[in-house]
C-alpha positions as CSV (number, residue, x, y, z in Angstrom):
1,M,105.8,48.1,107.9
2,S,104.7,46.4,111.0
3,L,102.8,47.9,113.9
4,T,100.6,47.0,116.8
5,V,97.2,48.5,117.1
6,D,95.3,48.4,120.4
7,L,91.6,48.3,119.8
8,S,88.6,47.9,122.1
9,K,87.1,44.5,122.2
10,E,84.1,45.8,120.3
11,A,86.2,47.4,117.5
12,E,88.3,44.3,117.3
13,A,85.2,42.1,116.9
14,A,83.8,44.4,114.3
15,L,87.0,44.5,112.3
16,T,87.3,40.7,112.5
17,S,83.8,40.3,111.3
18,Q,84.2,42.7,108.4
19,A,87.4,41.1,107.4
20,R,85.8,37.7,107.4
21,A,82.9,39.0,105.3
22,A,85.5,40.3,102.8
23,H,87.3,37.0,102.8
24,M,90.5,38.5,104.1
25,S,92.7,38.3,107.1
26,A,92.1,41.0,109.7
27,E,95.6,42.3,109.1
28,R,95.1,42.6,105.3
29,Y,91.7,44.2,105.7
30,L,93.1,46.8,108.1
31,S,96.0,47.4,105.7
32,Q,93.5,48.1,102.9
33,I,91.5,50.5,105.2
34,I,94.6,52.4,106.0
35,E,95.8,52.6,102.4
36,S,92.4,53.8,101.3
37,A,92.4,56.5,104.0
38,L,95.8,57.7,103.0
39,K,94.8,57.9,99.3
40,R,91.6,59.8,100.2
41,Q,93.6,62.2,102.4
42,H,96.1,62.8,99.5
43,R,93.3,63.3,97.0
44,L,91.5,65.8,99.3
45,A,94.7,67.7,99.9
46,A,95.3,68.0,96.1
47,E,91.7,69.1,95.6
48,N,92.1,71.7,98.4
49,L,95.3,73.0,96.9
50,A,93.7,73.3,93.5
51,Q,90.8,75.2,95.0
52,H,93.2,77.5,96.8
53,L,95.2,78.1,93.7
54,D,92.0,78.9,91.8
55,H,91.1,81.4,94.5
56,M,94.5,83.0,94.5
57,A,94.4,83.3,90.7
58,S,91.0,85.0,90.8
59,Q,92.6,87.7,93.1
60,V,95.4,88.6,90.7
61,L,95.1,91.9,89.0
62,P,94.8,91.7,85.2
63,D,98.0,93.6,84.6
64,T,100.2,91.5,86.9
65,T,103.3,90.2,85.1
66,P,104.3,86.5,85.3
67,E,107.5,87.6,87.1
68,E,105.4,89.4,89.8
69,M,103.2,86.3,90.1
70,E,106.3,84.1,90.5
71,E,107.7,86.4,93.2
72,A,104.4,86.3,95.1
73,L,104.2,82.5,94.9
74,E,107.8,82.2,96.2
75,A,107.0,84.6,99.0
76,A,103.9,82.7,99.9
77,L,105.7,79.3,99.8
78,S,108.5,80.7,102.0
79,A,106.0,81.9,104.6
80,A,104.1,78.6,104.6
81,R,107.1,76.2,104.7
82,P,108.0,75.0,108.2
83,R,111.3,76.3,109.5
84,R,113.7,73.3,109.6
85,S,116.8,72.9,111.6
86,W,119.1,70.2,110.4
87,H,121.2,70.3,113.5
88,Q,120.7,67.7,116.2
């Protein structure tokens, strides 16, 4: 992927300095920063999902059947999924 990033002169100077200190080109350094941020975002989303599922599980009544839990999960997913229109 290729893109253009408009930075302030100060941010550009800081990025160039940090890249030089890391013995990398500014482009490669910025690429690693973005990749790291995306991995962190994915990890946090997975952690948040796990916490939410734990919370949901703690709210389930002891006599709830697996079928009822599956139905509730499907209903929750249907409500949370964005409505998509495949027509242009």
